[in-house]
N, C-alpha and C positions, 0 to 999 in steps of 0.2 A: 703243628699247633692248631688247635681248634678255635674258631672265631665264635664269640658269644652270640652275635646276631644270627649267624648261620645255624647254630645249634637250636636257638629259639625257633627259627623257621622250620627246621626238621621236626621238632616236637609238635609244632602246630599242624604240620602236614601229616604227622603220625596220627594225631587226634582226628583228622579228617579222613584218614584212610587213603591218602593220595601220595604216599612215598613211592618214588621210582626205585628200581633195583639198586641203582647207584647210590641214591640217598639213604636207602636202608642199610647198605654196607657202611656208609659214612657214620650213620647213627650207631650201628653195631660196634664200630671201632671206638667211638666215644664212650660207649657203655662198658668197655673192657675195664675201665677204671671203677673200682668198687664204690668210690664215693659218688661218682656220676650216676652209677646204677641205682644207688639208694635215693638220690635226689629225683631221678626220673620216676621211680616207683611212687614217690610221694606226689609228684606233679600229676600223674595220670590216674591216681586213685579216685574211683567213682564217688565213694562216700565223702571223701575230702572235698571234691568239687561241689557236691550237694550241700555240704555244711557251709561252704563259702557263699553259695547262692542264697541260702536261707538267711545268712547274715545281712545281705544287702537288700533283700526284699522278702515279701511274704509269699514264697513259692510253695507250690505243691511239689515236694521233692521228686517223687517218682515220675509224675507227669512232666515236670520240667526236664528231667534227664531224658525221658523218652522222646520228647520233642527235639532236644539237642542231638541225640543219637540219630534220629530220623533225618534231621537236616544235615548232619555231618557225614553220615554213612549211607544215605539214601542213594537210589540209582540216578536221581536227577543230577544234572551238572551243578557243581558247587558254585554258588554265586558270591559276589563280593559282600552281599548282605550277610550271608551265613559265615563267610570268612570273619566278619566282624564279630559274630557270636562266638566263634572259636577263639578269636584273639582276646575278647573281653573275658571269657571264661578262664583262659590260660593266664591272662593278666591277673585275675582275682587269685588264682592259685599261686602264681609266681610272686605275689605281693610280698616283698621282703625276704623271699627264700632263695632267690637266684644267687648262688654263691660260686658259679663257674668262673674260674680265673686260673691262669697259668701261674703256678707258685714257684718261686725260687726258694727251695727248701732251706738253703743256707741262711736266708734273710727272713724267713717266716717267723711269726711270733712263737714263743715257746709256751706251751701249756702243760702244766703238771697237774694231774688229777689224782686225788686221793680220797675215794669213797664218799663223794657228795651225792646224796640221794634226793630225788624230787619229793615234793610234799605228798600228803596222803589224806584220806578221809578220816579225820580225827577231830574231836572237840571235847570240851568239858561242860557238863551241865551243872549249874550252881542252883540248887533248890532253895526255896525261901528260907528254910532253917539254917542254911549255910553249908549243908552237905554237898560235896563235890563228887560227881560221878563221871568217869571217863566213857566217852562214846566213840565207837569206831565202826568201820564198814562190816566187820565180822561179828559185832555184838548185837544181841537181841534182848531187850530188857523191858520191863514194865516198872514204872515208878508211880507212887502215890504221893501227890503233892499235899502240903499241909492243909490246903483248903478243900481237899477231898477229890481233886481232879486226878485224872490218870494221864500219864505221859508214856508213850510207847515208842521204843527205839528199834527200828528194823533196817538192817543192811545199809547203814549210812544216812538214814532219814529219821528225824524225830517228829512224831505225830502227837498233836494235842487233841484230847477228847473234845467232842462238840456237845456232849451231854452235860449241861450245867445244873440240872435239876437238883442233884444231891450235893452241890457245892455248898460248903458252910460259909466260905468267904472267897473273895477274889484276891489271889496273891500273885506276886511276880516272881518268875524264875529268869535265869539268864543262861544263854549258851554262848561260849566263847571259843574261838579257834586260835591256837598258838601260831607262831611262825611255822610254816610248813604244814599247815592244816587247812581243811575246808569241810563244810558240812551243809546239810539241807534241813529246813524246818517247815512242817506243814502246820499252820496256825489253826485255831478253832473254827475259823470261817472258811477254811480251805485255801486261804492265801498261802503262797509258797515263797520262802525266802532262802536264797543261797548265800552262804557266808564265805568270803575269801579268807586268805590267811590273815592272822592277827586282827580279828574282828570280833564284835560283840553284838548280841541282840537280846534286849530285855523285853519280856512279853508277859501278858497276864494269863492266868489260868483259863479265863473265858472272856469274851467280849460282851460287855453289858452297857446299857445306857445308849446314848446317841452317837457314840464314836467308837472306833477301833484304834487304839493307840499303842505303839511300841516305841522303844528307844534303841538307837543304833549308833555304832562307831566302827571305824575301819572301812571295809568295802563290802557292800551287800547288794544283791539283785532281788528286786521285789516283783512278784507276779500277783497282783491284788485281785481278789474275788470281788465282783460287782455287788454293791448293796447301796441303792440310792438313799436309803433312810439312815445309813450309818457310815459316814465318811471314814476313810482309813488315814490315820496320821502317823507319820514317822518323825520323831524328834531326833534330829541329828545332834547328839548331846553337846551342849555348849555352843551351838552354832545357829541352827534355824530349824523350822518345821516344814515338812512336806505333806500336803493334803491331797488325797485322791479319792475317787469313787470306784474306779476299776481300771487298772492300767498296768504297764510294765516299765520299770525304770531302775537305774543303777545309782547307788549312792556311794561316793568315795570320800571318806573323811578321816584320813590318817593325820596324826598330830603334826607331822613334819612336812606336809604337803598342802597346796591349795585344795579346798574341798570342792567337789563337783557333783551335781545331780544331772544325770543324762536320761532324757525321756525317749523310750523306744516306741511306745504308741500311747494313744489317749492324750489326756491333759493332766497337769498337776499344778497346784497352787503352792507357792513357796512363801512362807511368812518369815520375814527377817527384820527384827527390831522395828516392828510397826509398818514396814514396807511390805508390799505384796507383788509377787512376780508370777505370771502365768506362763508355763512352758507348753509348747506344742511338740509333737513328735519330731525327733531329729534336732531338738534344741538342747542346750546344756547351760546350766547356771553355775558359775564359778565364783568362789570367794577366795581372797588372798590368804596367805599363811597366817596373817595376823587376825583373820576373821572379819576384816573390814571390807565394806563394799561388796557388790555383786554384779557380775557381768553376764549377760545372756548372749549366746552365740549359736549359730548353726554348726553342726558337726556331723561327720560320718560316725554313726554310733558303733560300728563294728569293732574298732580297737578298744572301746570302753567296756564292751560286754563279752569280749573274746574269752576272758578267764572263766566265765560261767559256762561257756561251751567247750571248755577244755583246751584252750589255746592261749599262747602268747601272741599278741599282734601289736607290734610297734611300728609306726610309720615315720621314718626320718626323725627319730627321737635321740636326745642326748644320751651318750654312753652312761653317764652317771645316773640318769633317771632309769634307764633300762636295768642296770646292775642293781640298783636299790630295789626295784620291783622284783627282780629275780631273787634277791637276798631274802625277801619275805617268804617266798615259796620254797626255796632250797635250804632255808635256815642257815645262811652263811653271813659272815661279816665282810664288808667290802672296804678296802683301804686303798686310796689313790696315792701312790708314791710318785707318780708323774701327773701333776695337776693339769698339764696342758691337754691331756686326752679326755678330760671330763666333758668338753664341749663337742667332741667328735660325734657325728650323727650316723645312726644305723637304722636299718629296717630288719625286723626279725618276725618270722611267722612260723610257729612250730607248736607241736603238742606240749602241754604242760608236764606230761609225764615222761618226756624225753630226758635222757641222761644229761647231766650238767656239762659233760664233755661236748655233746652235740650243740648245746647252747653256745658254748664258747667258740666252736667252729663257725657258727653263724655270725658272730660279731668280730672275728679276727680278719676283717677285710683290709686292714691297714697294717703295714709292716712296722709301724711305729709303736705298736702296743705289745707288751710282753706281760703275760698273766701267769702267776704262780698261786697254787693253792696248798695251804698247810692246815690240815685238819678242816675246820669250818671257817677258816680265814682266807679271803681272796685278796691278793695283792696285785694291783694294776700298776705296771712300771713303764 
């Protein structure tokens, strides 16, 4: 039987290049299990570590990795300072993914998988006149709006023309992603918006006047181009308005959840029923499900923007909240036949395009849960 702490130590020493022959044999023995081998490959993946590093700070990816490699594998004696670097890096990668445990197969949860696929790059564009056009990663299209503007769709990104000289009028179009869809939009000012599953963005054919205003619902990540003369405003429909000059932030406003605006960098001003709240980087403003009140708190932004970077990242979250989030992406319906497991907490960190089977493997840490899937219905027992 392998000890989890011992295996963690072996992986740390592997990253440092300091395994003894005996330790290497022990690690090799552990890697004979295909599941352990797959987990190990994910943990030591260079690009994965770099992505994690970028989430937590503004790193120069290659420079950061070169420094780490030099410290970990250089000829100088490895010091406790650099052991800390290795430990922290592995901790970042391990966050929520360590699933090593000796399983009693007879008592393990049962998982039945029948063709549940992850989401994809897909959306619908609703033009001013009501015409609906499907957009996908493989489609390349040009659309002429009623106001004379041109919309260009290329490989999963919708671009809006910046040339407004020939526009007859400024009209509004809407892009919406269904459950199991995501898309990216480049606005006329070169601001970029990423839409998560089941989200909407209503935008003008061009930005004119003294403001740049769009309307949003669902979950969207904004990277706003700077323009000191024209503030960028996001009206989170039915809730509040976010105003910025140039920054990055995430808006989450699903109808059945508390809404939240999470600031990655810069500053934003939130206007809420006459009140004003200023957010600094690393802060989040949260409103209750009923739309009343607003609380500002400091957060680790990584879990809130992981979706935009292609990951699920849940840190000690309720099983019900995790499965409801997954349901939007995998386009499934979740039913809890055993209400007592709703409050169980899990950590999950994995690519969004992983199979649903792998997702369930990451959350079946307790033998009290049994999951069955029939078509697009998930039953938690």
